[in-house]
C-alpha positions in Angstrom: 89.0 87.9 135.8 87.1 88.5 132.5 86.0 85.5 130.7 85.9 85.0 126.9 82.2 85.9 126.6 82.8 89.3 128.2 85.7 90.0 125.9 83.6 88.9 123.0 80.8 91.2 123.9 83.3 94.1 124.4 84.8 93.4 121.0 81.3 93.4 119.3 80.3 96.6 121.1 83.6 98.3 119.9 83.0 97.2 116.3 79.4 98.5 116.5 80.6 101.9 117.9 83.2 102.2 115.1 80.7 101.4 112.4 78.2 103.9 113.8 80.8 106.6 113.8 81.5 106.2 110.1 84.6 107.3 108.3 86.0 110.8 108.8 85.9 113.2 106.0 89.1 114.6 104.4 88.6 117.8 106.4 88.3 115.9 109.7 91.4 114.0 108.9 93.3 117.1 108.0 92.2 118.7 111.3 93.2 115.6 113.3 96.7 115.5 111.7 97.2 119.3 112.3 96.2 118.9 116.0 98.6 115.9 116.3 101.5 117.9 114.9 100.6 121.0 117.0 100.8 119.0 120.2 104.3 117.7 119.4 103.4 114.6 117.4 106.1 113.5 115.0 105.8 111.6 111.7 108.1 108.6 111.5 109.2 107.1 108.2 110.2 103.5 108.2 112.5 101.9 105.7 110.8 99.9 103.0 110.7 96.2 103.7 112.9 95.3 100.8 115.9 97.2 102.3 115.6 95.6 105.7 118.1 92.7 106.4 116.4 89.3 106.3 117.6 86.6 108.7 117.1 83.0 108.4 118.3 80.1 110.4 120.2 78.6 107.5 121.3 81.8 105.6 123.3 84.6 107.3 121.9 88.1 107.2 122.7 90.3 104.2 122.8 94.0 104.5 121.5 95.5 101.3 121.6 99.2 102.4 125.0 99.9 100.8 
């Protein structure tokens, strides 16, 4: 079983790898998205938070989608 120190070292190593890689360029992002879509990836659009019913223990849910 891994201990907290090992997980901490792994987390630091991952952060350092990500920082060393840098941010992708617009062209690299465009290429990654094209490959994702070419391999059957789908873009999902979620409803904005303000149209999602909110539930509270004291107040019943209200559906605002109508």
